[in-house]
Each structure stands twice: as C-alpha cells, then as structure tokens.
N, C-alpha and C positions, 0 to 999 in steps of 0.2 A: 273761174278765178274767185271772185266774190269778196266779200261783203263786210269788211271792217268799217264800212261807211256809216254804220249806225252808232258811232261814238256820240253819247248823249249826255244831257245835263240832268242832274237830279237835285231839285231845289232843297231837299231835306238834308243834304250833306252839310255839315258845318266844318269849319276850317280844321279843327283838331282831328276830325275823323279821317282826314286825308293821309294821316301817318299810321293809322291802325286799321283794325277790322271795321268794315262798313256795316252799318246797322240801320235798317229801315224801321219806322214805327210800325205798330201792328196794323195801322190803316194802310190801304193801298197808296203807294207813292204816285204823285203826279209827275210824269216824265215827259219831256219834250225835246225836240231837236234844238241844238245850240250852234252847230257848226256845219260847214259844207262837207260834201263827200270828200273833196280833196284834202281838207283840213283833217278830217277823221283818219283817212288812210295815211296821211303824212306823219302823224304821230303826236306832237305835243311833248311833254316831259317823259322821256323813255328810259331814264336812268333806273337801273335795277331790274328791268324786265329782261327776259331772255330774248335773243334775236335769232332769226334764221340767217346763218352766215355761210352755209355750205351744205353739201350732201351729207346725209346721216344714214345710219343703219336703222331701219324700221323694225319694230318688234310687235307682233300681233298675238293676241287681240288687243294688247295695251294701247297701241297707236290708233285704234278705232275710237278710243274714249277721249277724255279731256286732257289738255296739256297745260296745267297751271304754270304760271311764270311767264307765258306768252300773253300778250294783252287781249288778243281777239281770236276767236275760233268759231267755225260754223259747220253744221251738218245740213247739207242742201239737197233736196230731192225735187225734180221736176219730171213731168211725163205727159205724153199724149195718149189718151185712152178712148176707146170706142165701144158703143153698145153693139149688140148683135145686128141691129138695123143700120149701123153706120154713123150714128150720131156721135160727134167728137167733143171731148172735153180735154182741156189742159189743166194741169195743177202745179202749184208750187207749195212746198212745205219746207221751211227752214227753221232750225233752232240755232241761235247764236249764244256764245258765251263771251262776256267781257270782264276782264279783271280790272278792278278800279284802282288798285295800287300794287306796287311790285313786291309786296311782302307775302303774297299768297303761297300756299303749299298745297300738295295733293289732298291733304286732309281738309283744307278749306273748300276745294272744288268738288269733292265727292262727299256730300254731307249725309249724315245719318238723319233720322226722323226727329231729332231734338236740336234745339239751339237756333237762335235767330241771327247771330252775328256771322257775317261773311263778307269777303271782298269780291265775290263772284255774282255778277248779274246776268240773268238769262233773258233773252227776247225771242219771240217766235213770230214768223210771218207765214200766213196761210192764204192761198188764193185759188179760186176756181174760174177758169175761162170756159164759158158755154158758147161754143163756136156757132151753133145754129142760131142762137138768139143774140149773139154779139154782146154777151153779158159777162162782166168781170166783177166778181165778188171777192173781197179780201178782208182780212182781220189781222190784228197785231195784239200781242200781249207781252207782259213783263212779269218776272218774278225773281226773288232772291234765290241764290243757290244754297239754301239752308232749309232746315225743318222738313226735308223731303219734298219741297215745292218744285224744285228743278235741279237737274244735275246730269252728269254723263259718266257712265261707268263701263268697264270692259267685260267683267264677268259677274253675273250674266250681263250681256250687252244690253244697255238701255240708255237712251237719250230722251229726256222728258222735260216738259214745262207744264206743271199741273197735269191735266188730263190729255194734253197733246203729247204723243210719245212715239218713239221708234224703238222696237223691242225685237231682239233675236228670237226666232222660232226654231223648233227642232227640225233637223233634217239629217238623214243618214249620210248625205254627201257633204255636209258642212265641214269646214276647217276653221282654224283660228283666224285665218285671213279672209275667208269668204263664206258667207252664210245668208240664208233668207231672213227677212225682217217683216214685222207687222207694223204698219203705220196707221194711226188714227188721230183725227183732229176734227173739231166742230166749231161753228160760229154760233152767235147768239140766236140767229134766225133759223137754226136747224140745218143749215148747209154743212155737210160733213163728208169726210172720206174715211174709208175702212179698207185698207189694201194689204195684200200679201205680195211681197216684192222679192225676187230671187235673181241674183246676178247670172248673166249668160256668159260673159267674158271675164277673164282674170282682172284683178285690180291693176289699174294703171298708175304708175308713178309719173306724174306730170313733170315737165321741165327736165332738169338734170337729176335723174334718179329720185324724183320727188322734191327736189329743191328748185323752186320756181322764182327766178330773179326778176324783179319788176322795176328796178331803179339803179342808178349809178352808185349811190352811197352804200357802204357796208351795212347789211341788215335790211335793206329795202327789198325784201323777199319773203316768201312763205314756204311752208311745206304743204304739198298739194297732192291729194290722192283722189282717184275717180273710179267709179264703176260706170262705164259709158253706155252699157246696154243691159237692162234688167227686165225680165218678164214681170208683168204686173197684172193682177186681177183683183177685183173687189167691188165695192159698192160706193157710188156717189149719191148723196142725199141732197136734194135741192127742190125748193118750193113744194115740200110735202111729198115728193116722189122719190123713189129709189131706183137707181139705174145700175144694172150689172154691167161692168165695163172690163175691158182687158186691153193691153197694149204694152208700150215700152216706157221705162223710166230711166233717169240719169241721176247719179249721185256724186256730189263733190264733198270732200272733207278737207278743210284748209285751216291752218293756224299760223299766226304771225304776230309781230308787234308793230312794225312800221313797214308800209309797202310803197306807197307813192312818193316820188321825189317832189321837190319844191315846184318844179315846172310842170308837173302832171296834174290834170284836173278831172279825169274820169276815164271811162272805157266803154267800148261795145264788146260784149262777150257772146259768142255764138256756141251753142251745143246742137249738133245736127246728127240725126240717125238716118242713114240712107237705106234704100230698099235692097241694095246689093250686100248688106252686112257690114259696110264700113261706117265708122263714126268719126266726126270731125269736131274738135274743140279749137276755137281760134278767138283771141281777144286782141283788140286794138286799144292801146293806151293813148289818150289824147294829151298833147302838150298845151299849155295855155296860149301859145301863139298860133294854134290851129293845126300844127303839124302832128304827125304820128310818131310816137316814141320808138326809138330803136330797140326797146325791150319788148315790143309787141311780138307775140309768138303763138304757137298752137301745136296741135298734134293730130295725126291721122291714124286711126286705129283700125287695123284690118279685121276681117271676119273671124280670124283665129286669135285676135287679141294682140297682135304685134303692133308696137307703137313706133311711128316715125315722127320726129320733131319737125315742125314747119317754122321757118324763119319769116320775118316781116318781108324780106326781099322776095320770097316765094309767092306772095299773095297780093292780088289787086282787088280792092273792094270799092265799088262805085255805088253811091247812093242814088237810087232811081226816083224815089218819091219820099215825101215827108208828111207828117201829121202834127198839127198844133193841138196840144192838150187844152181842153176847155177848163181844166182844173188849175193848172199851173202856168199856162201859156207857153210852156216849153215846146220847142219845135224838135220833135224826134224823127229820125229816119223811120220809114215804114216798109221800104223794099230796097233790095240791094242786088247787084250783080257781083259775084265772087268768082275769080279766076285763079287757079293754081296750076299753071302750065307744067311745072316740073312733075306733077302727078296726074296730068291729063284729066283735070277736074274743073268743070265749069258749072256754076250753080246760079239759079235765080231763087232768091230768098224773099219771102213776103210775110208780114204779120197776118195771122188768120183773121183778125179784125183790129182796127187801130187802137181802141181805148182799152189798154191793159196796163195803165200807169198805176203804180202803187202809191196812193195818196195817203201816206202815213207820216211817221215822225220825221223821216227824211224822204222826199219823193225820189223815186226812180222808176224805170220801166222794166217790167219782167213779163214777157208774153210769149205765147206759142206762135210758131212760124211754120209755114208750108214751104217745101223745097222741091225744085225740079231742075233737071239739067242732064249732063253727060259726064261719064267717067270712063276713060279708056275706050271711047267711041261708042259706049252703050248708054242707053237712056236710064236715068235713075230718078227716083223721087224720094220723098221722105218728110219727116217732121222734126221739129226741134224747139229750142227756146232762144230768145234774145234778151240779154240784160243790158241796159244802157244807163249810165250815170254821167253827171257833169253837165247835162243840158239845162237844168234849172240854173246852175251857176252861170252858164253861158248867156242865158236870157237876161239875168239880172245885171250882167256886165254891160 
C-alpha cells in the first residue's frame, strides 16, 4: 500500500512560493517531519490536485514513471536474499515523489539537467536487515526534482535520486509493461546494494483493476501496481565485506493525493511470498477507536499470476507478541496468526528480529518476516515484509 506518510515541512519555503514553482537554495535544505502519518495520508489542502476516483486504463511504459498532478507517489522494492551458505538479508529501497503545489506539469516532474526551480521533491529510504547479526541499517535522503538530481521517466525507464537509482536493463523478453531493472544504492558507511531484478509473474493491478480505495470519501484512494515475485541477484556490501546474494523481491508502485479518512490513523501491511508459489498482499487500516476499517483488503496471487481479491471479512489476524521500540517507545506487534479459511490458508508470521524500525523523519516499522503454515492441507513456508504505521501516534495519545 505505502507511503504518502512522509508529508514533510521545508523551513526554507516562504509564503509567496506556495503559489508558484518551489525553489531551494543551492545549499542542502534542512527537512524534518511536521505531521503524523494519519495527517499526511489524510491530505491537507487538496484543491487543484488530481484524485484517484475510479478505475482507469493504464498505459505502459508511461504508467511506470511519474504522475504529476497527484500529490504523492512511490516506487517501493523489498526482498529477502541469501548467500550460498544461507545467510539471510532483507532490504528496502523506496523512492518517493511529492508535489508541493497543484500547479505542476509533466515538464516540472521530468527535469532536464538544467534549472533549479521545481515543485517536485524526491525522498529515498534505503535499509538493510542483517538477520544473522540482528542488525538493521538505514538511510534517508532528499533532493529536488530538478537539475538532474532526481526524477522518474518512462523511456528509457529510470527512477533516481542522485546516485540511488532504478534503471531498466536490456532483455530480449522485455515488454513495455514488464522488464528487468538494475538497482543500486549506498550509505555513507559503505553499506550498499547492487541488484539485477527480473519479474517472474505478470504485473498485478491491485484493488479494482488498479484502483485501490482506502476511505469513504471520494478520492480517498490510490492507483496501485505490483510485481509480487521477482528474481533477484547481486551484491550486498556491509562492514567492508561483499556478499553475493540471490532470492526474491517485491515491487509496489502507487500514486495518490489523499488516502486515509479522518477516522483512520495507520496500517499494518503484509507482503508474503510462499514456498508453493503463491504471494499474499494484505493490509489492515486502523481506525482511531481501535477498530479495523472496512476498507481493509488484500490479494492472493497464484503461481501463474492470477489475482484473487481478499476482503476484510475473509481474514482473521491475531497479534501473538509485541515489541517495544527503545528508540520511540512505540509498541509494535512482532508476531501474528493469520487465518483465511475461504482459501484454506493459515499462517504464523514473525519478524526475523524485532528492531527494524525506521527511525527517520517520520518513524515507522519496515522489516523482514518469516512465515510458516498450511495451505490446502499442505505445509508451506516463506518470507516477506511487514510495514506498520500509526503506533507512534497511538503511544503519544
């Protein structure tokens, strides 16, 4: 589902610039969080922005790139990868686009190598979870969508934030809709990824043909595309060592203007890849009274790529254990029992290790999970990711 939750405050903006193109000084801007997850997803002043109001016809490769006019967009990759000896690493790599005012155009979003003025701000999150050492490293960066510093384009496909990038690579089997990519990113301490990623299954249009409604009000929705199973191989660099790894990745691309309603304050989002070839996406939206929103939903993707939509009434999720963050004091779930009787699926889900909180501009939890259980009477296992938001707000209340 993800991640318009990074709605942020930029101290260098003056009042008059709110009605025109945004311009940072040549110095790096100091940027910090100013609102909660729920406030960010709920919107603010939305007049003039495009809204997700119903299913649309997607066009590729254009819809793999940026969608100016919508306030928020992200390209999100996670995966669980293993060395030949079985050492496991999880990773998250996400590039976000935020439009600061509703006057932007495609020209504003896809910049040339000249010109500093833009209303497009890009942010990146990059994290590595070293399961063996229970070590979670993460980094965050920002840049303007101008002067070639950051952007998103369709042909040739490239999503980038300075030297963090997702780039299409050549393949005789590639199509406008589906193609392999090369991802690379690094942190100041030398921690880095360099991956080749290739979809195994067809592109999934989540929700109603790609229109994913998350609230009662018109426009509380997003357009949501996924590759739920992608072959991945490459190099992880950490502590001066290079690890050759391979495994599976998951990709989400989502864009919207306002998603959460006034009564919603966060979510638990699961992405699970099972040993029998099935993949599961399921998110629970939390209401501020502790109940689960009726707009909670998910999808079950078969080994051949067929999608089945899952409703909130189909799923029971029980929290088995919790972990208190030493960083934020938020109390996050750390293991769950998930039952989907309609599809003969019962799973135990547990974080690979507890401390995978993203302690950045807005705190949230993004971590690798281990999965075991039964489907159609047969044992299954697997790996995945859990994303949790709203727990910091819950603690403060």
